[in-house]
Residue, then its C-alpha position, 0 to 999 in steps of 0.5 A: x126492579x125498574x117497576x119498584x123504581x117508577x112504583x116508589x117515585x110516584x107513590x111518594x108524589x101522591x104522597x106528598x101532594x096530600x097534606x091532610x092526614x085523614x084523606x090517606x086512607x081514602x086515596x089508598x083505599x080508591x088505589x087499591x079499588x083501581x088494581x082490583x079493576x085491573x085484576x079482576x078484568x083483563x080486558x082492562x090490563x089490554x085496553x091501557x097496553x095497545x098502542x092501536x087505542x086513543x089517548x082519548x079513549x082511555x084519558x074517558x075510560x079513567x073518568x068513568x073508573x074514577x066516576x065508578x070508584x068515587x075516587x078523588x081530585x088527587x086519584x083521579x089526576x095521579x090516573x090520569x097522568x100514569x095514562x098519558x105517561x104509559x105507566x097505568x100497568x105500574x098500579x100495582x106497584x104504586x098501591x103497595x109503595x103508597x100505602x108503606x108511605x100512608x102508614x108511614x105518616x099514619x104511624x100505623x102497622x099492617x100485621x097479618x095473622x094466620x092461624x088455624x083457625x079464625x081468630x075470635x074478635x076478644x083474641x085479635x083486639x088482646x093482639x093488637x094492644x099489645x103489639x101497639x104497647x111492644x112498636x109504639x105504633x096504631x095496628x091494623x091486624x089481616x087475619x087468615x086462615x091456614x090448615x096448614x098451621x097443625x096449631x099455634x098461629x105466625x104473626x107479620x111485620x113488613x118484612x119480618x115473620x114470627x112464627x109460633x106454629x106447631x108446625x115450626x116448633x115440630x119443623x125445630x124439634x126435627x132438624x135437633x134430633x137429626x143433628x144429633x144423630x149425625x153425631 
């Protein structure tokens, strides 16, 4: 709960501080780079969480990370503020909320498509075009391979999931048969 409140507050502030919508993707990329660094380097998390490490050392580490990730001034400033306020460990939540804020400003939607095999570029393109017409937004598609589906696909748009998989259809059929047997 606290993580969500903090994440949303900082993400909204960062989004509002960026007037040029063309810079939103770069900022999101930088935030995700920081999140990846924290997720792949547990020592980095311990470093920022440790109360015995000076603020100056943490600030210096932020500067090095920003230089390495080529993060812009907005991200650099926010990470420094988060470090100073001991909130840098909420970065994943902030990045997630920032992605939502950026998508809203850019009138775009992220869709996760899961299928039993890699989809062809033409299939992804047709799906993107169809969803774009339906939702009247720019569609960003991420594809995943899920062998457990047996056949068909699932689409996830935000919290909504459209399940057109064979596994789901078989499950519905099984429920219908079980219901008939009970009657």
